[in-house]
C-alpha positions, 0 to 999 in steps of 0.5 A, spaced: 769 878 200 768 874 194 762 869 194 760 868 187 766 865 185 768 858 187 776 857 190 780 853 185 782 846 188 790 847 191 793 840 188 800 838 191 804 833 189 805 827 194 811 822 193 810 819 200 805 818 205 809 823 210 808 828 204 801 827 203 799 828 210 804 834 210 801 837 204 794 837 207 796 839 214 799 846 210 792 847 206 792 843 200 785 841 198 788 835 194 794 831 192 796 827 186 801 821 187 804 815 183 801 808 184 804 803 189 807 796 187 805 795 180 807 803 179 807 805 172 811 811 175 818 808 177 820 813 183 814 812 187 815 810 194 808 808 196 806 801 198 799 799 197 797 799 204 800 806 205 796 808 199 790 806 202 792 809 208 793 816 205 787 815 201 783 814 207 786 819 211 784 824 205 777 822 205 776 823 213 779 830 212 774 831 206 780 832 201 782 828 195 787 823 192 788 822 184 793 817 182 798 818 176 798 813 170 800 818 165 805 814 161 805 812 154 804 804 154 809 799 150 806 792 149 809 790 156 806 795 160 799 792 158 799 786 163 800 791 168 793 795 167 789 789 169 793 789 176 792 796 176 785 797 175 783 791 180 786 795 186 782 801 184 775 798 188 779 797 194 783 804 194 777 808 192 781 814 189 778 820 187 780 820 180 786 817 175 791 822 171 792 819 164 795 821 157 795 815 153 788 814 149 789 806 150 789 807 157 784 812 158 779 807 154 781 801 158 780 804 165 774 807 163 771 800 161 774 797 167 772 802 172 766 806 169 765 809 176 772 813 176 773 820 174 778 820 169 783 826 168 787 828 162 795 829 164 799 835 161 803 830 157 797 829 153 799 836 150 792 840 151 793 847 149 786 848 145 778 848 146 778 843 140 782 838 144 779 840 151 772 838 148 774 832 144 776 829 151 770 831 154 766 828 149 770 821 150 768 822 158 774 826 161 772 829 167 778 834 168 783 836 163 790 839 165 792 844 160 799 844 157 804 849 160 805 852 153 798 855 154 798 862 155 793 866 159 790 869 153 788 862 150 786 859 157 781 865 158 778 863 151 778 855 153 775 857 159 769 861 156 768 855 150 769 849 155 764 851 161 762 844 162 769 841 164 774 842 169 780 845 167 787 845 171 793 848 170 800 848 173 802 854 177 809 852 180 814 847 180 820 845 175 819 846 168 821 841 162 825 844 156 821 839 152 814 840 150 810 838 156 815 833 159 815 829 152 823 828 152 827 823 149 834 826 152 834 822 158 832 815 154 838 817 149 843 818 154 841 814 160 836 809 158 831 812 163 824 814 161 822 821 162 815 819 161 815 813 166 817 818 172 824 816 171 828 822 168 835 823 169 834 831 168 839 831 162 837 838 161 840 840 167 847 837 166 853 842 163 855 842 156 860 844 151 858 847 145 862 847 139 861 851 132 863 848 125 865 853 120 863 850 113 870 851 110 873 848 116 870 841 117 872 837 123 875 844 126 870 845 132 871 851 135 868 851 143 863 856 145 864 856 153 861 861 158 865 859 164 870 853 166 863 849 168 861 849 161 854 852 159 847 850 161 843 852 155 837 847 156 836 849 164 829 852 165 828 856 171 822 854 175 815 856 174 812 860 179 805 864 178 804 866 185 805 874 183 800 873 177 794 870 181 791 877 181 790 875 173 789 868 173 784 867 179 778 871 175 779 866 169 775 861 173 780 855 173 778 849 177 785 846 180 791 849 181 797 844 180 804 844 184 809 840 180 814 836 185 812 829 187 820 827 188 821 833 193 821 834 200 816 835 206 819 842 206 817 843 199 810 841 200 809 845 206 812 851 203 808 851 197 802 849 200 802 854 205 804 860 201 799 858 195 793 857 200 794 863 204 795 867 197 788 864 194 785 865 201 787 873 202 785 874 194 778 871 195 777 875 202 779 882 199 782 882 191 783 890 191 787 890 197 791 883 195 799 884 195 803 878 192 809 880 196 809 876 203 807 870 199 812 870 194 817 872 199 815 865 202 816 861 196 823 865 196 825 861 202 825 854 197 831 852 193 830 853 186 833 855 180 830 862 179 823 863 178 819 864 171 812 865 169 814 861 163 809 861 157 803 865 161 804 871 157 806 868 150 813 865 148 818 864 154 824 868 152 831 868 154 829 870 161 826 864 163 833 860 163 838 860 167 845 859 163 849 860 169 848 854 173 844 848 174 844 847 182 838 850 186 840 856 190 837 859 196 839 861 203 834 857 207 834 850 209 830 844 211 832 843 218 828 838 221 821 835 221 817 834 228 816 827 230 812 829 237 815 831 244 818 827 249 821 829 256 818 836 255 822 837 249 821 838 241 823 831 238 825 832 231 828 828 225 834 832 223 834 834 215 840 839 216 846 840 221 844 843 227 848 847 232 847 850 239 846 858 238 842 857 231 836 860 230 830 856 227 823 857 225 817 853 226 812 853 221 806 851 225 800 850 220 794 855 220 799 860 223 802 865 218 808 867 222 813 862 224 815 861 231 822 863 232 827 861 237 834 860 238 837 853 240 840 853 247 839 846 249 840 840 244 840 832 246 841 826 242 834 822 242 838 815 242 841 817 249 838 823 251 845 826 252 846 834 251 850 835 245 853 842 242 851 839 234 848 834 230 848 832 223 843 829 219 848 824 216 846 818 212 842 815 217 837 820 220 838 822 227 833 824 232 834 830 236 830 833 242 830 841 242 828 845 249 824 851 247 824 857 251 816 857 252 814 850 253 807 851 252 808 851 245 809 844 245 802 842 245 801 847 239 806 844 234 803 837 231 807 832 228 810 833 221 811 840 222 817 843 218 822 847 221 827 851 217 834 855 218 837 861 215 844 859 212 849 864 214 851 869 209 
């Protein structure tokens, strides 16, 4: 067992209060979230009271919550800053993530007690820039996704007195550290305010124009759907933890605040187990079981991005932009009733379907086949139920009723789709 090194913080996204609690339940040390009410992140689902509840919940567990405020301000954003900072004394987060130097200076002046983290959107890829932000008073710097491992090692050696964070999993942006104008140009939705339309994932037709044939456009198309020339695969560095962990990075960040509780649960449990296993015995560490767990998630395929230098064609998915995967989020446990498991449906369930219940703090899922299922609204037996536009609650009979007390609320359930 390695005792001389400190384990990196495992930092998960939290777009809702349920996702915050799910991430902690499955092993996250900290979460990052958007601000409520006066949010400068357009898609946040938190109210002020929910954010307060989430932060208090985290602190009761000895864990942390960081608030994202990493937009680049326009003049009309400035009045919001006063409202934002006035709430921080009540919320008491463990840090704020910023990118704009003006926002950094403003929050530092108004909330001198608050640790300031430099966002990936500040494009920090060198020791020079890390030290600049340290001298300004930053307590942590998130390295840009474009930073290769060789340079990350150099930065760690040259900047020993500031916490460093790096992304290890999640969607990659075709633009430089997320600073993209495509969405703004095409839909009026700013990627730098958390409202990206993901224009890079759309299908495009590409044309050539020959110099001596002006206005004669010759189409280049891979198939009937067009081309996906800007569609990056998703970042996944789990099977490279053997190379990354010895560097001494302080925080490992997972992208995806708008993704589901299932995503939070799977990424947290996979990286938590992988990190713990490496610290237990790095010589015998094997990435395969943990990587296989991540393969149950919907993804665009996985890439190591810029970890080994410039990303090549293999980092892109030119065939399709949709997420693929053979497993689906089946439901979220709400509790138990009438001696059955009460589940909020996320996917259609039918009698005979095989389910896996991912019990926290237990690597092997609890597996069972649905033999009895009841509509919770009337307790009537049903052969099938769909999630639908209005989430349905279903009661599932377990083969072993003693398992009911071992499955806490917010536990996620998955099902394998037929081949």
